[in-house]
C-alpha positions as CSV (number, residue, x, y, z in Angstrom):
1,M,-5.6,10.3,2.6
2,N,-2.8,7.8,3.6
3,E,-2.5,5.7,0.5
4,G,-2.3,2.0,1.3
5,E,0.7,-0.2,0.9
6,I,1.3,-3.9,1.2
7,F,4.4,-5.6,2.4
8,Y,5.3,-9.3,2.8
9,A,7.9,-11.6,4.2
10,C,8.4,-15.3,3.9
11,Q,10.8,-17.5,5.9
12,D,10.9,-21.2,6.4
13,G,7.3,-21.6,5.0
14,H,5.9,-18.9,7.2
15,Y,4.3,-16.1,5.2
16,V,3.4,-12.7,6.5
17,L,1.4,-10.1,4.6
18,K,1.2,-6.6,6.2
19,F,-1.4,-3.9,5.1
20,V,-0.5,-0.3,6.0
21,G,-2.7,2.8,5.7
22,E,-5.9,3.1,3.7
23,V,-6.4,-0.3,1.9
24,R,-8.9,0.4,-0.8
25,L,-10.1,-1.1,-4.1
26,T,-7.3,0.6,-5.9
27,L,-5.1,-2.2,-4.5
28,C,-7.5,-5.0,-5.4
29,S,-5.4,-6.2,-8.4
30,T,-2.3,-6.0,-6.4
31,I,-3.8,-8.0,-3.6
32,D,-5.4,-10.6,-5.8
33,Q,-2.4,-11.2,-8.0
34,H,-0.1,-11.4,-5.0
35,L,-2.3,-13.9,-3.1
36,E,-2.7,-16.0,-6.3
37,S,1.1,-16.2,-6.5
38,L,1.4,-17.0,-2.8
39,L,-1.1,-19.8,-3.1
40,S,0.9,-21.3,-6.0
41,L,3.9,-21.9,-3.7
42,D,4.1,-25.4,-2.2
43,E,6.6,-24.4,0.5
44,I,4.1,-22.1,2.3
45,T,2.9,-23.9,5.5
46,D,1.0,-21.1,7.3
47,T,0.1,-17.4,6.8
48,L,-0.4,-14.4,8.9
49,I,-2.1,-11.2,7.9
50,D,-1.1,-8.1,9.9
51,L,-3.6,-5.3,10.0
52,T,-2.0,-3.5,13.0
53,E,-1.1,-0.5,10.8
54,T,-4.2,-0.5,8.7
55,I,-6.2,2.7,9.1
56,N,-9.1,1.6,6.9
57,I,-9.9,-1.4,4.7
58,D,-12.7,-1.7,2.3
59,S,-15.0,-4.7,1.6
60,T,-13.3,-5.5,-1.7
61,S,-9.9,-6.0,0.1
62,L,-11.6,-7.9,2.8
63,G,-13.2,-10.2,0.3
64,L,-9.8,-10.9,-1.2
65,I,-8.4,-11.7,2.2
66,A,-11.3,-14.0,2.9
67,K,-10.5,-15.8,-0.4
68,L,-7.0,-16.5,1.0
69,A,-8.6,-18.3,4.0
70,I,-10.9,-20.3,1.8
71,K,-8.0,-21.3,-0.5
72,T,-5.7,-22.3,2.4
73,A,-8.5,-24.5,3.8
74,E,-8.8,-26.2,0.4
75,R,-5.0,-26.9,0.7
76,K,-5.5,-28.4,4.2
77,M,-3.4,-25.7,5.7
78,P,-4.0,-24.3,9.2
79,K,-6.4,-21.3,9.4
80,P,-4.5,-18.1,8.6
81,T,-3.9,-15.8,11.5
82,L,-5.2,-12.3,11.2
83,V,-4.0,-9.6,13.6
84,S,-6.0,-6.5,14.2
85,T,-5.4,-3.9,16.9
86,N,-8.0,-1.4,15.6
87,P,-11.3,-2.0,17.4
88,D,-13.3,-0.6,14.4
89,I,-11.6,-3.0,12.0
90,T,-11.9,-5.9,14.4
91,R,-15.7,-5.2,14.8
92,I,-16.0,-5.3,11.0
93,L,-14.1,-8.6,10.8
94,L,-16.3,-10.2,13.4
95,A,-19.5,-8.9,11.8
96,M,-18.4,-10.4,8.4
97,G,-17.7,-13.8,9.9
98,F,-13.9,-13.7,9.6
99,D,-13.6,-15.4,13.0
100,E,-15.0,-18.5,11.2
101,V,-12.2,-18.7,8.7
102,F,-9.3,-17.0,10.5
103,L,-7.6,-17.2,13.8
104,L,-8.2,-13.5,15.0
105,I,-5.8,-12.1,17.5
106,D,-5.3,-8.5,18.8
107,T,-1.5,-8.5,19.2
108,L,1.3,-9.3,16.8
109,P,3.1,-12.4,18.1
110,T,6.5,-11.5,16.6
111,S,8.3,-8.6,15.1
112,V,8.8,-9.0,11.4
113,K,11.8,-7.4,9.7
114,D,13.1,-7.3,6.1
115,L,9.7,-6.9,4.6
116,K,9.5,-6.4,0.9
117,R,6.9,-4.1,-0.7
118,V,4.4,-5.9,-3.0
119,P,4.6,-4.2,-6.4
120,F,1.5,-2.2,-7.4
121,V,-0.5,-3.8,-10.2
122,Q,-2.5,-1.6,-12.6
123,E,-5.3,-3.4,-14.6
124,S,-8.2,-2.4,-16.9
125,E,-11.4,-1.2,-15.4
126,D,-13.2,-4.4,-16.6
127,I,-10.7,-6.7,-14.8
128,I,-10.9,-4.6,-11.6
129,K,-14.7,-4.7,-11.8
130,Q,-14.6,-8.5,-12.0
131,R,-12.2,-8.6,-9.0
132,I,-14.5,-6.4,-7.0
133,I,-17.5,-8.7,-7.9
134,D,-15.5,-11.9,-7.0
135,A,-14.3,-10.4,-3.7
136,H,-17.8,-9.5,-2.7
137,R,-19.1,-12.9,-3.7
138,V,-16.7,-14.4,-1.2
139,L,-18.0,-12.1,1.5
140,I,-21.6,-13.0,0.6
141,D,-20.8,-16.7,1.1
142,L,-19.4,-16.0,4.6
143,N,-22.7,-15.2,6.3
144,E,-26.3,-14.0,5.9
145,G,-25.5,-10.4,7.1
146,N,-22.9,-10.1,4.3
147,R,-25.4,-11.5,1.8
148,S,-27.9,-8.8,2.5
149,A,-25.2,-6.1,2.7
150,F,-23.5,-6.9,-0.6
151,K,-26.2,-8.6,-2.8
152,D,-27.4,-5.4,-4.4
153,L,-23.8,-4.2,-5.0
154,V,-22.9,-7.4,-6.8
155,E,-26.1,-7.3,-8.9
156,T,-25.5,-3.7,-9.8
157,L,-21.9,-4.3,-10.8
158,E,-22.8,-7.4,-12.9
159,N,-25.6,-5.5,-14.7
160,C,-23.6,-2.3,-15.5
161,G,-21.8,-2.4,-18.8
């Protein structure tokens, strides 16, 4: 398995987040904390998420990315741009309604250099479980298909102690 990594760059208010490899729930704390810190920066004017080197991405990670779109809309920022060149990932994004909250494109508009690795965050199982629940609640709110796909998962996670 190609363990996932996350990289970022920020210049002149333009923020780029790049996901590489297998992006799974083991990175949910890393993703969530990084996005929270990103959203606390007033100088960010627009965001781009690069999935061009993403092999696979799970629903928890997608829920956290969707949360970014919702939070940027609340700040009256432009829709984030999401780049996917993998037809399987693009199909999932479209099925989950990401085209409603992101500008989806299939080519990277510029080359990004000098990326910095987002430091991995390790948290307790309880905190990770809550992040998974929250991410799936965001997905549930995107469309009816997601609601039926993830409702039972969220209920199960909420009820297991």
